N, C-alpha and C positions, 0 to 999 in steps of 0.2 A: 504494500500500500504506500501511497505517497502523501507527503506533507509538502505544500508549496507556499512560498511567500514571494511577493513582488511589490516593491514600493520604491519611492524616491527618497534617498537619504540627503539630508541638508549638509552636505560636505562635498568636496571635490573628489573625483575618482581616485587620485593618487593617495589622498588621506584615507579614503575608505579601504583601498588595497592594503595599506600599511596596517590598518586596524584589524582587518579580518585575518591577518597573518600574525597577530599579536596574542600570545598566551594570556597577557593581562586583560585584554578585551574579552577573550573567550571566557575567562573566569568571571569577569564582571557581568557579562550578559547571562551567565548561568546562575548567578547568585540571586536570591538566597536559597533557591530550590536545590542546587547542587553545589557541593564544595569539591573542588578538583585539586588533587595534589600530584605533582610529578613524582614518578618513581626513578627518574634518571639521577645518577650520582650528582650531577651539577644543577639539578632542578630545572625549572623552565628556562628556555632560551629567551632572549629579548624578542626575537622574531622567529616564528616557526621555520624550520628548514624541511626540505623534502625528506621523507623517510618515516621511521617509526618512533613514536613517542609513548612510552608506557605511563599510564596514570592510574590513580586510585580515586574512586568517586564515592561520596557520601551524600545521602539525601538530607537536606537541611543542615548539613554539618554534623549530624548525629547518627544516622542510620547507614551502616556500611552497605554499599550497593555492589561493590566488586571492583575488579581491575579490568582495564581496557587498554587496547593498543590503538592509538590514533595513528593512522597510516596516511600521510599527506603526500599529495602530488600537486604540481602547479602547472597551469597551461595559460599561455598568452596567445590568443588567436590574432590573425592578421587584421580582423575588423575592430580591434581594440578591446575586446572582451577578455577579462582576466578571471581565471577560475581557480579556486581552491577545492580540491577533492579529498575527502576523508573516506577511505575504503577499509577502515580498521574493523576491529571486532572486539567484543567483550570476551575476556578469558576466564572470568570467575564471577560468581554471584549473580544478582539479578541482571546486570548489564550483559551477561553472556546469553540471556534468553533469545535475543534476536539472532537469527541465522543469516539474515541479509541486512547489510548496512551500507548504503551508498549515499553520502552527503556531499552536495556540491553547492558552493556559493559563487555567484558570478557578479562581477563589478564591471560597469561600463558607463560612459557618459550618458546623462539624461537625454533621450532623443528630442526633448522639447528645447534643448539648447540653453538650459538654465545655468549650466556650470556645475550642477549637482550630480548625484550618482544614482543610476538605476541599479537597484540591488535585487537579485533573484536568488532564491534559496530553494533547493529541492532535496528532500530526504526520501529515499526509498527504504522501507523497513519491512522485514518479514520475520515472523516468529512462529511459523506453523499454525496450530490451532489457536495460539495466543495472539496472532497478528492483530485482530480487531482491538483488543485491550492495549497492546503495545502501541498501536497506531494512535488510539485516542490519547493515551498518556503523552506521547511525543507531540501530537497536535497541540495539546494544551501548553506544553512546555515551549513549543516553537512560537506560539502567539506571544508568550512572555519574552522570548529572545528577540522577536521582531520589534516589540514595543521598546525594549531596552536599547536595541540598535538605533532606532529612530531618536530616542531620547539622548543618547550619548554622541551621535554623529556630529553635531555642531562643535563639539569640543575636540575633534580629531584634527583640526587644521594644524598643519606643520608650522606655518608662519602666519600669525594673526595679521589681519589687514590693519594697517595704521588708521587711526581715527583722525579727522581733520584737526582736532585740538592737541594731538600728540606731538606736533612739531616734527614729525618724521615725513620727509618728502622724498628722500633719496639717500645719498651717501652722507653720513655724518661728517661735517667738515673737520672735526677734531680727530676722527679716525683716519680720514683720507690724508691728513697732513703729514 
């Protein structure tokens, strides 16, 4: 079964691309429903790299849900669409119930030309006879994630736009000298 999201984020595509590759953003949009802890010796990286990332997940920070492998790959298409794909799997506990997991997040410029980001998110999940229950739980969680992404997106700008009263119009003459 599928869970789909599609909306415009109030940030530019480069900032959105950095954000969806950030473990900090991943943990933020999962909170407070899920607490995710890295099982890698060095903890979470600043930016996700392609490959496998073992994690442990707790519901609400209290209920152990199990261990999962996040298996990431990245694709940048010629038409400007950038995709993060997680084809990982749960390895223990409740997170191991799904037998099918294919999560893709796509970032592209808003086709309306606003300078904002068109965000598309697709999760394909299967869990045998438990698929309807797993789908419903993930659908509810995905709605939360989507709301959190929209809420956080304006804060993702790499370089804030100068305001007219900030005195910033170009190169600072004291720095350029």
